[in-house]
Kinemage of the C-alpha trace (Angstrom):
@kinemage 1
@onewidth
@group {chain A} dominant
@subgroup {mainchain}
@vectorlist {calphas} color= white
{ca met a 1} P 7.078 -11.500 -5.925
{ca thr a 2} L 6.949 -9.049 -3.363
{ca thr a 3} L 4.947 -6.540 -1.526
{ca ala a 4} L 1.190 -7.864 -1.180
{ca pro a 5} L -0.962 -4.765 -2.529
{ca ala a 6} L -0.031 -6.846 -5.512
{ca thr a 7} L -3.655 -8.211 -5.761
{ca asp a 8} L -6.603 -8.420 -7.729
{ca ala a 9} L -9.884 -10.070 -5.570
{ca ser a 10} L -12.357 -9.350 -8.577
{ca pro a 11} L -13.195 -12.275 -10.336
{ca ala a 12} L -13.389 -10.892 -13.418
{ca ser a 13} L -9.927 -10.123 -13.780
{ca ala a 14} L -9.134 -13.824 -12.758
{ca ala a 15} L -8.050 -16.360 -15.791
{ca pro a 16} L -10.419 -19.696 -15.670
{ca ser a 17} L -8.542 -22.280 -13.843
{ca thr a 18} L -9.710 -25.935 -13.142
{ca pro a 19} L -9.850 -26.622 -9.425
{ca ser a 20} L -7.057 -28.062 -7.676
{ca ser a 21} L -6.322 -29.642 -3.849
{ca trp a 22} L -4.861 -26.583 -3.401
{ca ala a 23} L -7.251 -23.947 -4.686
{ca pro a 24} L -9.138 -23.243 -0.854
{ca phe a 25} L -5.413 -21.950 -0.040
{ca arg a 26} L -5.517 -18.927 -2.829
{ca pro a 27} L -7.502 -16.547 -0.453
{ca leu a 28} L -5.683 -17.256 2.184
{ca val a 29} L -2.582 -16.795 0.181
{ca leu a 30} L -4.121 -13.581 -1.286
{ca arg a 31} L -5.146 -12.599 2.646
{ca leu a 32} L -1.845 -12.693 3.825
{ca his a 33} L 0.507 -11.344 0.785
{ca phe a 34} L -1.489 -8.205 0.596
{ca tyr a 35} L -1.031 -7.647 4.207
{ca ala a 36} L 2.629 -8.798 4.405
{ca gly a 37} L 3.207 -6.844 1.521
{ca val a 38} L 1.621 -3.494 3.055
{ca leu a 39} L 2.902 -3.682 6.741
{ca val a 40} L 6.889 -5.120 5.405
{ca ala a 41} L 7.169 -3.567 2.678
{ca pro a 42} L 8.315 -0.518 4.135
{ca phe a 43} L 11.150 -2.638 6.061
{ca leu a 44} L 11.538 -4.066 2.533
{ca leu a 45} L 11.953 -0.799 0.919
{ca leu a 46} L 14.825 0.403 3.393
{ca ala a 47} L 16.413 -2.587 3.084
{ca ala a 48} L 16.874 -2.764 -0.835
{ca leu a 49} L 17.546 1.105 -0.765
{ca ser a 50} L 20.416 0.791 1.813
{ca gly a 51} L 21.518 -2.676 0.027
{ca leu a 52} L 21.934 -1.066 -3.278
{ca leu a 53} L 24.213 1.724 -2.046
{ca tyr a 54} L 26.002 -1.429 0.117
{ca ala a 55} L 26.645 -3.218 -3.458
{ca ala a 56} L 28.290 0.384 -4.943
{ca ser a 57} L 30.228 1.062 -2.082
{ca phe a 58} L 33.189 -1.583 -3.350
{ca gln a 59} L 33.594 0.793 -6.270
{ca ala a 60} L 33.274 4.148 -4.442
{ca glu a 61} L 35.700 2.914 -1.925
{ca lys a 62} L 38.685 2.414 -4.168
{ca ile a 63} L 38.116 6.066 -5.759
{ca val a 64} L 37.921 7.617 -2.885
{ca tyr a 65} L 40.659 6.292 -0.668
{ca ala a 66} L 42.483 5.770 -3.836
{ca his a 67} L 45.455 7.427 -2.247
{ca glu a 68} L 45.588 5.370 0.848
{ca leu a 69} L 45.204 1.948 -1.272
{ca thr a 70} L 47.300 2.101 -4.237
{ca val a 71} L 51.051 3.001 -4.470
{ca pro a 72} L 53.465 3.498 -7.636
{ca val a 73} L 55.371 -0.102 -8.435
{ca gly a 74} L 58.625 -0.089 -7.047
{ca asp a 75} L 61.890 -2.270 -8.119
{ca ser a 76} L 61.335 -4.018 -4.283
{ca lys a 77} L 59.194 -4.154 -1.519
{ca leu a 78} L 60.934 -3.803 1.770
{ca pro a 79} L 60.708 -6.348 4.811
{ca ile a 80} L 56.696 -6.340 6.163
{ca gly a 81} L 59.472 -6.068 9.551
{ca glu a 82} L 60.386 -2.899 8.435
{ca gln a 83} L 56.973 -1.742 6.678
{ca val a 84} L 54.730 -2.644 10.242
{ca ala a 85} L 58.084 -0.407 12.324
{ca ala a 86} L 57.181 2.575 9.855
{ca ala a 87} L 53.834 2.190 10.742
{ca arg a 88} L 54.237 1.905 14.285
{ca lys a 89} L 56.816 4.698 14.448
{ca ala a 90} L 54.338 7.383 12.989
{ca his a 91} L 51.277 5.523 15.129
{ca pro a 92} L 53.132 4.579 18.260
{ca glu a 93} L 49.775 4.453 20.898
{ca gly a 94} L 47.473 1.434 20.402
{ca thr a 95} L 48.778 -2.847 19.709
{ca val a 96} L 49.413 -4.499 16.342
{ca ser a 97} L 46.350 -6.648 15.959
{ca ala a 98} L 47.444 -7.930 12.540
{ca val a 99} L 49.158 -6.968 9.460
{ca arg a 100} L 47.826 -7.435 5.668
{ca pro a 101} L 51.172 -7.422 3.496
{ca ser a 102} L 50.724 -5.597 0.127
{ca pro a 103} L 48.344 -8.102 -1.892
{ca ala a 104} L 49.656 -6.435 -5.591
{ca lys a 105} L 52.387 -4.731 -7.137
{ca asp a 106} L 50.564 -1.337 -6.721
{ca ala a 107} L 48.497 -1.837 -3.504
{ca thr a 108} L 50.071 -0.665 0.265
{ca thr a 109} L 49.967 -2.883 3.326
{ca arg a 110} L 47.784 -2.269 6.133
{ca val a 111} L 48.866 -2.287 10.102
{ca leu a 112} L 45.941 -2.787 12.187
{ca leu a 113} L 46.216 -1.170 15.506
{ca ser a 114} L 43.433 -2.247 18.076
{ca gly a 115} L 43.277 0.134 21.813
{ca val a 116} L 43.785 2.966 19.628
{ca pro a 117} L 41.966 5.903 21.925
{ca gly a 118} L 38.467 6.612 19.923
{ca val a 119} L 38.983 3.716 18.302
{ca ala a 120} L 35.793 1.207 19.776
{ca ala a 121} L 36.027 -2.685 18.941
{ca pro a 122} L 35.233 -4.200 16.376
{ca his a 123} L 36.802 -1.170 14.321
{ca thr a 124} L 41.049 -1.252 14.434
{ca leu a 125} L 42.999 1.927 12.907
{ca ala a 126} L 43.825 0.921 10.034
{ca val a 127} L 47.893 2.494 8.771
{ca phe a 128} L 48.677 2.363 4.944
{ca val a 129} L 52.271 1.632 4.419
{ca asp a 130} L 54.006 1.778 0.961
{ca pro a 131} L 56.133 -1.789 0.353
{ca tyr a 132} L 58.998 0.090 -1.701
{ca thr a 133} L 59.511 3.323 0.310
{ca gly a 134} L 57.863 2.224 4.012
{ca lys a 135} L 56.169 5.925 3.729
{ca val a 136} L 52.918 6.211 5.517
{ca arg a 137} L 50.057 7.263 3.247
{ca gly a 138} L 47.562 7.704 5.855
{ca asp a 139} L 45.142 5.913 8.128
{ca leu a 140} L 41.489 4.741 8.211
{ca glu a 141} L 39.680 3.079 10.578
{ca gln a 142} L 38.470 -0.152 9.229
{ca tyr a 143} L 35.654 -2.771 10.436
{ca gly a 144} L 36.465 -5.920 11.783
{ca ser a 145} L 37.556 -8.466 9.702
{ca thr a 146} L 35.959 -7.385 6.440
{ca gly a 147} L 38.490 -5.001 5.190
{ca ala a 148} L 35.424 -2.302 4.993
{ca leu a 149} L 36.612 1.795 5.304
{ca pro a 150} L 34.632 4.644 6.798
{ca leu a 151} L 32.156 4.958 3.396
{ca arg a 152} L 31.717 1.672 3.260
{ca thr a 153} L 31.349 0.667 6.830
{ca trp a 154} L 28.321 3.629 7.036
{ca ile a 155} L 26.650 2.338 4.477
{ca asp a 156} L 27.134 -1.636 5.865
{ca glu a 157} L 26.179 -0.190 9.385
{ca phe a 158} L 23.029 1.550 8.005
{ca his a 159} L 22.066 -1.650 5.804
{ca arg a 160} L 22.393 -3.820 8.576
{ca asp a 161} L 21.198 -1.488 11.486
{ca leu a 162} L 20.021 1.860 10.523
{ca his a 163} L 22.647 3.090 12.730
{ca leu a 164} L 20.490 2.566 15.850
{ca gly a 165} L 22.560 -0.642 17.400
{ca glu a 166} L 21.388 -3.887 18.474
{ca asn a 167} L 17.363 -3.142 18.318
{ca gly a 168} L 18.101 -1.550 14.891
{ca arg a 169} L 19.087 -5.157 13.382
{ca leu a 170} L 15.532 -6.082 14.029
{ca tyr a 171} L 14.747 -4.164 10.789
{ca ser a 172} L 16.889 -6.216 8.587
{ca glu a 173} L 15.946 -9.497 10.464
{ca leu a 174} L 12.327 -8.562 9.805
{ca ala a 175} L 13.235 -8.285 5.907
{ca ala a 176} L 14.890 -11.212 5.752
{ca ser a 177} L 12.357 -12.960 7.771
{ca trp a 178} L 9.196 -11.790 5.518
{ca leu a 179} L 10.932 -11.529 1.772
{ca trp a 180} L 10.725 -14.960 0.966
{ca val a 181} L 7.104 -15.317 2.587
{ca ile a 182} L 5.881 -12.254 0.098
{ca ser a 183} L 7.814 -13.571 -2.840
{ca ala a 184} L 6.458 -17.107 -2.485
{ca gly a 185} L 2.527 -16.267 -1.881
{ca gly a 186} L 3.598 -13.601 -5.508
{ca leu a 187} L 4.155 -16.506 -7.413
{ca val a 188} L 1.474 -19.015 -6.122
{ca leu a 189} L -0.921 -16.340 -6.705
{ca trp a 190} L 0.567 -15.457 -10.511
{ca phe a 191} L 0.707 -18.806 -11.691
{ca ser a 192} L -2.875 -19.456 -9.889
{ca arg a 193} L -4.002 -17.122 -12.721
{ca arg a 194} L -2.141 -18.158 -15.459
{ca arg a 195} L -0.911 -14.689 -15.758
{ca ala a 196} L 2.729 -16.009 -16.862
{ca arg a 197} L 1.212 -16.529 -20.312
{ca arg a 198} L -0.616 -12.977 -20.246
{ca thr a 199} L 1.218 -9.539 -22.062
{ca val a 200} L 1.105 -6.379 -20.618
{ca arg a 201} L 1.436 -4.951 -23.640
{ca gly a 202} L -2.101 -3.267 -24.978
{ca thr a 203} L -3.348 -3.077 -21.339
{ca thr a 204} L -4.027 -0.002 -18.903
{ca gly a 205} L -4.482 1.188 -15.334
{ca arg a 206} L -4.539 -1.370 -12.180
{ca arg a 207} L -4.429 -4.333 -15.593
{ca arg a 208} L -1.302 -2.678 -16.372
{ca thr a 209} L 0.498 -2.446 -13.115
{ca leu a 210} L -0.575 -5.810 -11.904
{ca gly a 211} L 0.916 -7.080 -15.168
{ca leu a 212} L 4.593 -5.748 -14.426
{ca his a 213} L 4.194 -6.225 -11.221
{ca gly a 214} L 3.821 -10.030 -11.536
{ca thr a 215} L 6.403 -10.081 -14.245
{ca val a 216} L 8.931 -8.314 -12.810
{ca gly a 217} L 8.083 -10.556 -9.606
{ca val a 218} L 8.274 -13.890 -11.037
{ca trp a 219} L 12.110 -12.847 -12.848
{ca ala a 220} L 13.502 -11.900 -9.592
{ca ala a 221} L 12.246 -14.353 -6.749
{ca ala a 222} L 14.521 -16.518 -6.755
{ca gly a 223} L 17.280 -13.612 -6.410
{ca phe a 224} L 14.619 -12.437 -3.251
{ca phe a 225} L 14.981 -16.190 -1.824
{ca phe a 226} L 18.347 -16.272 -1.736
{ca leu a 227} L 18.597 -12.919 -0.163
{ca ser a 228} L 16.386 -13.889 2.762
{ca ala a 229} L 17.996 -16.963 2.969
{ca thr a 230} L 21.661 -15.651 3.314
{ca gly a 231} L 20.199 -12.704 5.033
{ca leu a 232} L 19.012 -14.712 7.907
{ca thr a 233} L 22.322 -16.513 7.847
{ca trp a 234} L 23.841 -13.777 10.548
{ca ser a 235} L 20.953 -12.507 11.419
{ca thr a 236} L 20.374 -11.662 15.533
{ca tyr a 237} L 18.034 -15.134 16.170
{ca ala a 238} L 17.051 -17.066 12.686
{ca gly a 239} L 20.832 -16.741 12.535
{ca ala a 240} L 21.414 -17.593 16.366
{ca asn a 241} L 19.516 -21.002 15.448
{ca ile a 242} L 21.013 -21.872 12.499
{ca asp a 243} L 24.645 -22.020 13.969
{ca glu a 244} L 22.837 -24.226 16.708
{ca leu a 245} L 21.959 -25.970 14.106
{ca arg a 246} L 25.340 -26.464 12.287
{ca thr a 247} L 26.707 -27.601 15.310
{ca ser a 248} L 24.586 -30.280 15.792
{ca leu a 249} L 25.330 -31.346 12.257
{ca his a 250} L 29.155 -30.786 12.760
{ca gln a 251} L 29.156 -28.301 9.904
{ca ala a 252} L 30.618 -25.186 11.820
{ca thr a 253} L 33.248 -23.194 10.474
{ca pro a 254} L 36.771 -24.900 11.806
{ca ser a 255} L 39.286 -22.801 13.430
{ca val a 256} L 42.974 -23.388 13.069
{ca ser a 257} L 44.536 -23.830 17.025
{ca ser a 258} L 46.389 -20.798 17.942
{ca ala a 259} L 48.459 -22.491 20.804
{ca ala a 260} L 51.635 -22.645 20.540
{ca ser a 261} L 53.734 -25.914 20.771
{ca gly a 262} L 54.165 -27.226 24.527
{ca asp a 263} L 57.894 -27.414 24.059
{ca his a 264} L 57.748 -23.696 23.266
{ca ala a 265} L 55.181 -21.688 25.099
{ca gly a 266} L 56.341 -19.452 27.695
{ca his a 267} L 60.145 -18.757 25.961
{ca gly a 268} L 61.091 -15.225 26.770
{ca ser a 269} L 62.170 -15.004 22.767
{ca ala a 270} L 58.749 -15.544 21.914
{ca thr a 271} L 57.290 -13.066 24.780
{ca ala a 272} L 54.242 -10.759 22.922
{ca thr a 273} L 54.853 -6.729 21.989
{ca ser a 274} L 53.022 -4.127 20.934
{ca gly a 275} L 54.848 -3.867 17.937
{ca gly a 276} L 53.570 -7.066 16.355
{ca glu a 277} L 57.396 -8.847 15.756
{ca his a 278} L 57.175 -11.955 18.045
{ca gly a 279} L 60.147 -14.588 18.280
{ca val a 280} L 61.367 -15.565 14.831
{ca gly a 281} L 59.672 -11.693 13.186
{ca leu a 282} L 56.638 -11.028 10.608
{ca asp a 283} L 58.866 -12.063 7.950
{ca lys a 284} L 59.911 -15.845 8.747
{ca val a 285} L 56.135 -16.315 10.092
{ca leu a 286} L 54.729 -15.079 6.373
{ca ala a 287} L 57.651 -17.275 4.656
{ca ala a 288} L 56.664 -20.255 6.309
{ca ala a 289} L 52.766 -19.842 5.707
{ca arg a 290} L 53.935 -19.195 1.530
{ca ala a 291} L 55.931 -22.585 2.409
{ca glu a 292} L 52.507 -24.088 3.028
{ca gly a 293} L 50.537 -22.633 0.167
{ca leu a 294} L 49.032 -19.686 1.611
{ca gly a 295} L 48.875 -17.074 -1.472
{ca asp a 296} L 47.673 -13.221 -1.135
{ca pro a 297} L 46.080 -12.107 -0.133
{ca val a 298} L 46.698 -12.762 3.357
{ca glu a 299} L 46.756 -11.886 7.229
{ca ile a 300} L 48.981 -12.144 9.602
{ca val a 301} L 47.833 -12.261 13.763
{ca pro a 302} L 50.689 -11.560 16.098
{ca pro a 303} L 50.381 -14.409 18.963
{ca ala a 304} L 48.392 -12.682 21.974
{ca asp a 305} L 50.045 -13.493 25.079
{ca ala a 306} L 53.631 -15.624 25.437
{ca ser a 307} L 51.760 -19.026 24.730
{ca ser a 308} L 50.393 -18.815 21.470
{ca ala a 309} L 51.202 -18.813 18.164
{ca tyr a 310} L 50.928 -16.952 15.229
{ca val a 311} L 47.902 -16.945 12.883
{ca val a 312} L 48.170 -16.447 9.173
{ca arg a 313} L 45.135 -16.927 7.209
{ca gln a 314} L 44.189 -15.765 3.927
{ca val a 315} L 41.654 -13.255 3.150
{ca gln a 316} L 40.257 -13.728 -0.431
{ca arg a 317} L 36.894 -13.931 -0.169
{ca ser a 318} L 36.139 -13.723 -4.306
{ca trp a 319} L 36.069 -16.624 -6.876
{ca pro a 320} L 38.445 -18.786 -6.433
{ca glu a 321} L 37.901 -18.842 -2.450
{ca lys a 322} L 41.074 -18.163 -0.784
{ca gln a 323} L 39.867 -18.998 3.433
{ca asp a 324} L 43.415 -21.327 4.326
{ca ala a 325} L 45.251 -20.826 7.744
{ca val a 326} L 47.993 -22.071 9.608
{ca ala a 327} L 49.371 -21.593 13.116
{ca val a 328} L 52.946 -20.879 13.405
{ca asp a 329} L 55.383 -21.121 16.283
{ca pro a 330} L 56.966 -17.899 17.349
{ca thr a 331} L 59.857 -19.561 18.677
{ca thr a 332} L 60.561 -21.653 15.930
{ca gly a 333} L 58.975 -20.260 13.121
{ca glu a 334} L 57.136 -23.926 12.712
{ca val a 335} L 54.066 -24.753 11.218
{ca thr a 336} L 52.039 -26.083 13.950
{ca asp a 337} L 48.377 -26.445 12.498
{ca val a 338} L 46.610 -26.492 8.995
{ca val a 339} L 43.064 -25.563 7.888
{ca arg a 340} L 42.245 -25.898 4.369
{ca phe a 341} L 38.922 -23.927 3.029
{ca ala a 342} L 38.891 -27.632 0.963
{ca asp a 343} L 37.706 -29.517 4.250
{ca tyr a 344} L 35.367 -27.077 5.562
{ca pro a 345} L 32.353 -29.004 6.212
{ca val a 346} L 29.507 -28.809 3.178
{ca leu a 347} L 26.973 -26.169 5.356
{ca ala a 348} L 30.397 -24.253 6.106
{ca lys a 349} L 31.323 -23.891 2.694
{ca leu a 350} L 27.708 -22.684 1.779
{ca thr a 351} L 27.753 -20.108 4.327
{ca arg a 352} L 30.475 -18.471 3.604
{ca trp a 353} L 29.746 -18.632 -0.480
{ca gly a 354} L 26.104 -17.312 0.172
{ca ile a 355} L 27.397 -14.536 2.643
{ca asp a 356} L 29.799 -13.520 0.322
{ca leu a 357} L 27.525 -13.450 -2.783
{ca his a 358} L 25.130 -11.683 -0.468
{ca thr a 359} L 28.000 -8.847 0.483
{ca gly a 360} L 28.773 -8.493 -3.326
{ca val a 361} L 32.001 -9.961 -3.122
{ca leu a 362} L 31.952 -13.296 -4.774
{ca phe a 363} L 31.876 -12.803 -8.013
{ca gly a 364} L 33.438 -9.102 -8.015
{ca leu a 365} L 31.667 -6.263 -9.981
{ca val a 366} L 29.565 -8.734 -11.957
{ca asn a 367} L 28.170 -9.714 -8.549
{ca gln a 368} L 27.699 -6.106 -7.726
{ca ile a 369} L 25.575 -4.975 -10.130
{ca ala a 370} L 23.546 -8.062 -10.179
{ca leu a 371} L 22.693 -7.156 -6.364
{ca met a 372} L 21.999 -3.417 -7.337
{ca gly a 373} L 19.533 -5.274 -10.361
{ca leu a 374} L 17.667 -6.920 -7.848
{ca ala a 375} L 17.229 -4.189 -5.062
{ca gly a 376} L 16.102 -1.653 -8.268
{ca cys a 377} L 13.318 -4.950 -8.945
{ca leu a 378} L 12.107 -4.759 -5.181
{ca val a 379} L 12.061 -0.898 -4.916
{ca leu a 380} L 9.623 -1.077 -8.161
{ca leu a 381} L 7.447 -3.780 -6.968
{ca ile a 382} L 7.073 -2.025 -3.799
{ca val a 383} L 5.771 0.988 -5.845
{ca trp a 384} L 3.476 -0.733 -8.066
{ca gly a 385} L 2.210 -3.029 -5.005
{ca tyr a 386} L 1.412 0.480 -3.362
{ca arg a 387} L -0.172 1.926 -6.590
{ca met a 388} L -2.264 -1.218 -7.259
{ca trp a 389} L -3.661 -1.116 -3.742
{ca trp a 390} L -4.509 2.957 -4.583
{ca gln a 391} L -6.105 2.131 -7.967
{ca arg a 392} L -8.179 -0.539 -6.168
{ca gly a 393} L -9.790 2.576 -4.377
{ca arg a 394} L -12.249 4.915 -5.274
{ca gly a 395} L -11.544 8.495 -5.811
{ca ser a 396} L -8.859 9.385 -3.048
{ca ala a 397} L -9.289 6.572 -1.123
{ca phe a 398} L -7.268 3.281 -1.448
{ca gly a 399} L -8.881 -0.317 -1.876
{ca arg a 400} L -10.596 -2.435 0.295
{ca pro a 401} L -8.281 -5.224 2.645
{ca ile a 402} L -9.308 -8.225 1.456
{ca pro a 403} L -12.038 -10.119 2.925
{ca arg a 404} L -11.087 -11.661 6.457
{ca gly a 405} L -12.662 -15.853 7.092
{ca ala a 406} L -10.469 -17.230 4.323
{ca trp a 407} L -8.777 -19.800 6.669
{ca gln a 408} L -12.047 -20.976 7.010
{ca gln a 409} L -12.072 -22.177 3.644
{ca val a 410} L -9.328 -24.388 3.743
{ca pro a 411} L -10.017 -27.845 5.095
{ca pro a 412} L -9.124 -29.377 8.384
{ca tyr a 413} L -6.914 -32.302 6.879
{ca leu a 414} L -4.985 -29.824 4.866
{ca leu a 415} L -5.063 -26.306 7.842
{ca val a 416} L -3.970 -28.400 10.475
{ca pro a 417} L -0.643 -29.512 8.842
{ca cys a 418} L 0.211 -25.913 7.769
{ca leu a 419} L -0.499 -24.520 11.266
{ca ala a 420} L 2.114 -27.043 12.784
{ca ala a 421} L 4.518 -26.157 9.682
{ca val a 422} L 3.770 -22.594 10.329
{ca ala a 423} L 4.642 -22.756 14.124
{ca val a 424} L 7.980 -24.838 13.450
{ca leu a 425} L 9.177 -22.355 11.499
{ca gly a 426} L 7.950 -18.916 13.573
{ca tyr a 427} L 10.107 -20.941 16.181
{ca phe a 428} L 13.319 -20.775 14.856
{ca val a 429} L 12.348 -17.581 12.565
{ca pro a 430} L 11.060 -15.624 15.248
{ca leu a 431} L 10.380 -12.111 12.934
{ca leu a 432} L 8.392 -14.558 10.940
{ca gly a 433} L 6.263 -16.611 13.821
{ca ile a 434} L 5.944 -13.102 16.432
{ca pro a 435} L 4.241 -10.950 13.849
{ca leu a 436} L 2.419 -13.556 11.957
{ca ala a 437} L 0.584 -14.306 15.738
{ca ala a 438} L 0.352 -10.563 16.197
{ca phe a 439} L -1.335 -10.382 12.722
{ca val a 440} L -3.580 -12.920 13.809
{ca val a 441} L -4.940 -12.086 16.980
{ca val a 442} L -5.448 -8.510 15.659
{ca asp a 443} L -7.223 -9.493 12.748
{ca val a 444} L -9.172 -11.776 15.356
{ca val a 445} L -10.137 -9.401 17.953
{ca leu a 446} L -10.973 -6.679 14.752
{ca gly a 447} L -12.949 -9.137 13.365
{ca glu a 448} L -15.152 -9.972 16.795
{ca ile a 449} L -15.841 -6.407 17.098
{ca ala a 450} L -17.010 -5.645 13.827
{ca his a 451} L -19.345 -9.189 13.784
{ca arg a 452} L -20.847 -7.904 17.607
{ca lys a 453} L -21.865 -4.026 15.696
{ca glu a 454} L -23.595 -6.014 13.367
{ca arg a 455} L -25.631 -8.261 16.068
{ca arg a 456} L -26.320 -5.241 17.792
{ca pro a 457} L -30.490 -4.490 16.926
{ca lys a 458} L -31.037 -0.897 15.088
{ca pro a 459} L -32.474 1.834 16.732
{ca gln a 460} L -35.972 2.492 15.600
{ca val a 461} L -36.703 5.765 14.167
{ca pro a 462} L -40.264 6.420 15.155
{ca ser a 463} L -42.403 7.665 12.283
{ca ala a 464} L -43.914 10.787 11.785
{ca gly a 465} L -47.523 11.093 12.965
């Protein structure tokens, strides 16, 4: 459940319940859910709408760039070296940073060029080559290793940072940091009042809005927890803490060694060139990777210098994942190192699956539809949340905020451990801890101001006569 405006503090609307050990927390959760929803909901709305667009961008990309991505099926494919040569003839600028051989009968080969004027890292220029004829069908900017083309890249950056750079990423991290908190608070409020057993049919006004908000929130809560957790894994601050934790637990993602074997490193036949052909050449390197079981789709990364090896890695992130990688000596064509996805540490695998599920590639179209559904639910919950806040008011005014002092109802033996847990969590998730601390400070100051106003003696009005 999301957006804190989904609250109802009137006793008449609450279902009877027996006292429990967590009962003192309910007013505190109510207040947190309300204010967190009011303040964070705009960021969540942006994340939901941009995320919905991103989930749809995969299919849109196939339509918009059909000419570059697909070709008529021919009789036999040309050697990879010839395809790269055709791309270099059309685009002699820059350096070949990677090659993605045609992964299907009707797919083009991508030759990725770095150092191209006007194309800044981590973007590269992708040149699309017909693997049957060697004809260049076009060129487009590609973002990093994701394979995203301009349309999806624009939407991805909008979702990630609103096109505001590194500072813009704070918005998405703030949304991810608070989504699970608001969802958890909503679940507690919903089940504490036993609303899960009620129906919204036949109700009207605020009660109906609350019923719709609660029902949809309960059903979508698991998805929101997942989106929040996976979104934090590659956020700026919480993501760095997660990476440090994984490294300390020896659960970091392994990588293949790109160092060439000592016996052949530095030989002239393996000298790096801007055309991507080094030593034994791309075709023999690809054959060596195939012999190690690396099926399509793969990406071939040429050696960075004379002492480096080729790296061939699988780039399929849909189920089943293909993420094996090998290093191939450019002089001998022998495999010098192998990393299998099956041998990844557990947390590395979970991180990979989580990110790919979050971005909509793990299960393809079904995954993307599910993400669009979650984004739609989040938008509805936010709209209903603000509507309930309005319906609690009178005339043209929003409803009154939840009263202060809820924390005073929590016994110290429960409050102290909770505060300690929140402090630790806030340290590791800064965009949860810092806003929460700021809210508490502002709330205390406003409360003190209101308290002093109440203690001021009222001016005496002189009586007439």
